[in-house]
NUTOR-574053 format. One record per residue (C-alpha): x, y negated, z. Coordinates in steps of 0.001 Angstrom, whole numbers, padded with zeros to 6 digits, always signed. Each point is the difference from the previous one (the first is absolute). Layout:
N
XYZ
...
//
This chain:
392
+158078+092331+165090
+001158+000047+003414
+002305-003109+000523
+003238+000856+002271
-000053-001258+003671
+003169-001704+001173
+001409+000958+003166
-000460-004266+001263
-003880+000337-000193
+000260+002745+002713
+001950-001694+002600
-000571-001979+003161
+000918-003300+000554
+001288+000265+003631
+002070-003374+001802
+003834+000183+000113
+001948-000287+003075
+003666-000781+000480
+002525+001855+001385
+000194-001757+003277
-003538+000568+000548
-000624+001746+003487
-001372+003524+000505
-002725-001160+001951
-000576-001954-002833
-000199+002167-002205
-002571+002269+002014
-002235-003356+000435
-000109-000105-003766
-000632+004163-000417
-002521-000921+002623
-002104-002755-001832
+000035+001848-003371
-001288+003362+001001
-000128+000744-004059
+003918-001069-000394
+002286+003092-000340
+003396-001760-000438
+001621-003399+000007
+002844-001030-002156
+003203-001287+002078
+001242-003085-001919
+002792-002894-000122
+000368-002609-002739
-001793+002139-002267
+002140+002920+000741
-001575+003518+000816
+001680+001316+003300
-002747+002729+000545
-003255+001320+000727
-001704+000971+003255
-003033+002093+000068
-002669+000399+002365
+000254+004194-000145
+004343-001222+000843
-000526-002053+002822
-002350+001195+002574
+000119+003142-000887
+003678+000714-000418
+001415-003261+001801
-002441-000695+002760
-001347+002992+000257
+002704+000857+003330
-000130-001068+002991
+000642-003936+001017
+000920-000239-003984
-001885-003148+000116
+001772-001294+003046
+003069+000534-001662
-000552-001147-003571
-002568-002301+000539
+001771-003472+000349
+002719+001602-002869
+000301-000840-003316
-001818+001564-002216
+003084+000651-002589
+001297+002813+002505
-002966+002079-001071
+001112+000258-003129
+001207+002843-001879
+001515+001193-003254
-001137-001833-003525
-003609-000007-000446
-001991+001120-002736
-000816-002968-002471
-001946+000443-003147
-000594-002918-002678
-003581-000239-000146
-000021-000272-004043
+000929+004172+000347
-003662+001984-001343
-001284+001831+003530
+001492+003446-002297
+002986-002090-000231
-000305-000389+003852
-000979+003255+000986
+003387+001746-001865
+002411-002417+001339
-001435+000157+004132
+000250+003820-000362
+003646-000528-001356
+000756-001611+003471
-002967+001750+002252
-000450+003140-001120
-001954+001475+003153
-002061-003439+000080
+000885-000405+003397
-000610-004508-000450
-003572-000626+000135
+001373-003703-002380
+002815-001384-001407
+000769-003629-001346
-000805-001383-003627
+002078-003020-001188
-002259-002236-001270
+000306-002492-003539
+000210-002831+001689
+002655+000709+002555
-001836+001212+003037
-000621+003621+000856
-002543+001646+001641
-001651+003613+000737
-001303+003213-001303
-002129+002394+001392
+001582+002990-000724
-004066+000978+000591
-000736-002591-002422
+002098+001202-002760
-000737+003116+000194
-004021-000866-000385
+000730-002115-003266
+001537+002895-001565
-002513+001961+001030
-002848-002402-001901
+001979-000478-002785
+000078+003658-000219
-003479+000457+000666
-000630-002843-002494
+001821+001901-002422
-001937+003237+001007
-003149-001994-000420
+000500-000954-003778
+001257+003838-000989
-003133+001027+001920
-002210-002743-001949
+001753+000764-003685
-000336+003607+000655
-004068-000268-000240
+000317-000970-003458
+003338+002345-001133
+000131+002903+001898
+003451+000860-002085
+001746-002461+002661
-001382+001692+003201
+001556+003037-001936
+002907-002148-000557
+000044-000808+003565
-000210+004324+001327
+003155+000279-002735
+002310-002916+001671
-001280+001134+003463
+001095+003905-001151
+003050-001450-002257
+001663-000745+003821
-000259+003514+001653
+003260+001690-000631
-000411+002591-002697
+000494+003356+001090
+001260+002925-000076
+003684-001235+000794
+002826+000987+001406
+002310-001290+002458
+003093+001269+002134
-001432+003177-000508
-003370-000691+000747
-003105+000189-002470
-002952-001946+000659
-003404+000204-001557
-002781-002540+000511
-004047-000851-001172
-002231-002743+001018
-003725+000688-001320
-001897-003350+000075
-003796+000090+001687
-000280-003357-000971
+001822-002183-002976
+002426-002089+002737
+001025+002956+002458
+001012-000366+003382
+002699+002885+000759
+003533-000283-001852
+002457+001363+000400
+004248-000182-000503
+002882+002267-000935
+003166-002019+001288
+003639+001287-000087
+002068-001118+002680
+003634+001166-000872
+001608+003029-001318
-000879+002415+002634
-003902-001998+001117
-003068-000185-001949
-003279-001908+001852
-003662+000829-000321
-002548-002291+000719
-004273+000453+000011
-002347-002461+000666
-003781+000295+000406
-001967-003985+000387
-002984+000108+001811
-002937-001226-002806
+000115+000207-003592
+000495-002574-002928
+001561-003510-000311
+000438-000796+003594
+001709+003441+000585
+001745-000240-003191
+002244-003233+001215
+000681+001546+003448
+001796+003094-002195
+001964-002550-002097
+001353-002351+003299
+000351+003506+001651
+002409+000746-003078
+001187-002615-000529
+001149-000663+004082
+001764+003350-000501
+001893-000970-002532
+001279-003167+001729
+000730+002585+002661
+002261+002276-001829
+001762-002966-001723
+000744-001137+004032
+001751+003512+000918
-003213+001073+002050
+000570+003988-000683
-001982+001860+002964
-003642+001041+000061
-000807-001895+002770
+001984-003081-000439
-002143-000206-003495
-003588+000720+001819
+000524-002840+001934
+001757-002321-002609
-003402+000727-002139
-002347-000494+002605
+001451-003392+000977
-000486-000776-003292
-003718+001017-000220
-001268-001757+003877
+001481-002959-001521
-002141-000057-002971
-002884+002724+000232
-000323-002013+003037
-001254+003640+001299
-003150+000416-002299
+001649+002218-001276
+001673+002974+001431
+002394+002582-002142
+001352+003125+001003
+002666+001641-001746
+003370+002588+000590
+003332-000713-000889
+002709+002948-000306
+003639-000113-000745
+001124+003374-001467
+003816+000641+000614
+001819+002853-002537
+003171-000416+002113
-001417+000720+003921
-003297+002472-001848
-002336-002480+002708
-002801-001822-000205
-000643-003021+001696
-003906-001101+000204
-001706-003086+001611
-003586-000534-000216
-002704-002960+000547
-003387+002098+000058
+000513+001997-003154
-001259+003637-000383
+003310+002687+001111
+002084+001460-002519
+000362+003211-000831
+003652+002656-000499
+000279+002613-001615
+002893+002081+000829
+001969+001392-003073
+001065+003218+001892
-003496+001111+000939
-002312-001675-001878
-002331-001221+002609
-001613-003214+000361
-000204-002013+003288
-001447-003533+001229
+002641-001981+000987
-001191-001970+003508
+001622-003351+000757
-001113-003141+001820
-002869-001336-001480
+000701-004197+000313
-002442-002527-000496
-000877-000479-003461
+001817-003163-001750
-001753-003818+000494
-001437+000837+003333
+002860-000726+002416
+002831-002075-000729
+001874+001607+002431
-000079+003340-000456
+002579+002536-000101
+000578+003272-002210
+001175+002677+001475
+002428+002428-002028
-000180+003442-000353
+002796+002632-001791
-000617+003377-001071
+002161+002174-002291
-000537+000150-003762
+002052+002558-001989
+000946+001156-003111
-003838+001357-001272
-001932-002103+002090
-002976-001785-000985
-001563-002757+001912
-003621-001593-000864
-000929-003593+000610
-003775-000998-000695
-002500-002679+000315
-003171+001283+001899
-002220+000010-003098
+000555+003580-000579
-001068+001332+003459
-003326-002928-000077
-000621+001634-003711
-003806+001259+000012
-001452+002608-001820
-003798-000773-001441
-001924+000870+003678
+002467-001902+002064
+002782+002633+001263
+003173-001844+000411
+003071+001635-001775
+001841-000530+002819
+002872+002022+001963
-000924+003559-000212
-000604-000246-004509
+003997-001799-000074
+001649+002270+002199
-001562+002681-001476
+001057-001142-003278
+003411-001054+000801
+000269+003912+000943
-000841+001019-003252
+002505-002674-001790
+004110+000280+000016
+002141-001317-003154
+000967-003182-001383
-001172-003307+002029
-002528-000659-003287
-001304+003757+000369
-001034-001218+003513
-001299-003064-000408
-002143+001421-003575
-001101+002829+002317
-000944-001832+002887
-002660-002772-002246
-001242+002834-002480
-001276+001563+003131
-001513-002907+002110
-001583-001013-003383
-001628+003470-000591
-001216-000118+003305
-001570-003764-000507
-001129+001784-003644
+000810-003415-001660
+002993-001986-000679
-000605-002873+001480
+000875-001072+004148
-002000-002069+002292
+003594-001346+001212
+003472-000310-001493
+001765+003490+000659
+003696-000205-000533
+002848+002430+000612
+003305+000151-000165
+002207+003492-000067
+003716-000147+001021
+002063+003831-000490
+003646-000050+000780
+001430+002346-002397
+002474+003078+000408
//
């Protein structure tokens, strides 16, 4: 049984400073304790604010002669706004939810924690994420050990993950969508999502984590949760969604696992598709007027989890009534036959040229062709397909 981890257990004890302490004295404290992230500023057991190392050195003291200007002033002159302080008796999962509500972009590296004795400690965002990761890893390890004895529970886990995927075919804002995900192992490293943005717009996402199994599945779950948090906070453009998920993965995966992703926002009103890529295979568009499929060239972008400062460009294309858009993971192109020959872009395009009709017909035709090429139903890598069509 995995016991709940309280926020208080991951805090770091820190010295308290008064509002009259000078900036120079505050600097000396940080220099004496290299691992100190922040200092609570308190007066008679009342918290006035929190001075973080990052804010002090990289913002307030970054300009020339800043120390000469601020050094002798009281540290309270640098306090801004109301600091985030969470209760130490919160479970770490609840603490993360509240942190994301206050700081959805995870711009701060630490926050305050009020303890039972009335004191204030500091918790690092990285420590919180690692504690959650360990907790999740413990749960997944328990599931893995149980699954060696009870195969039905592995199947149950697969069904739960599959249940998190939106059911298709579906139609929103006059845009029909069909999707499919074929796992190569019980727990997939691919995932997709279809998310209405308003009465005119529909978002599509396809993502692929490096590797398979429990670790990859954990990252896809974190990315999907991050997507929902961003949407709940009003983020609507493909580039900003990718940037937000990238920051979340940098914190949770620490650069150990990468994810490629592609997001398209289809707009029935403007008859456009706005697309952004994070190192993911380029999509294909079929023009309803000509029936021709073409690769949509994009700025490739860095994979998610590679660089926390990465930006993602957007490409806008026409998406007219009758047009199709295909998003996919590289598992279908990298499918091999018994001689080790790849299905590749040529076979993919050849299949598309012979295919039209409803999105589910395009999806099924591609899966059928890839399986026939391999000579078996199973794939060595996860295969994900999302096909959208703007209805006439």
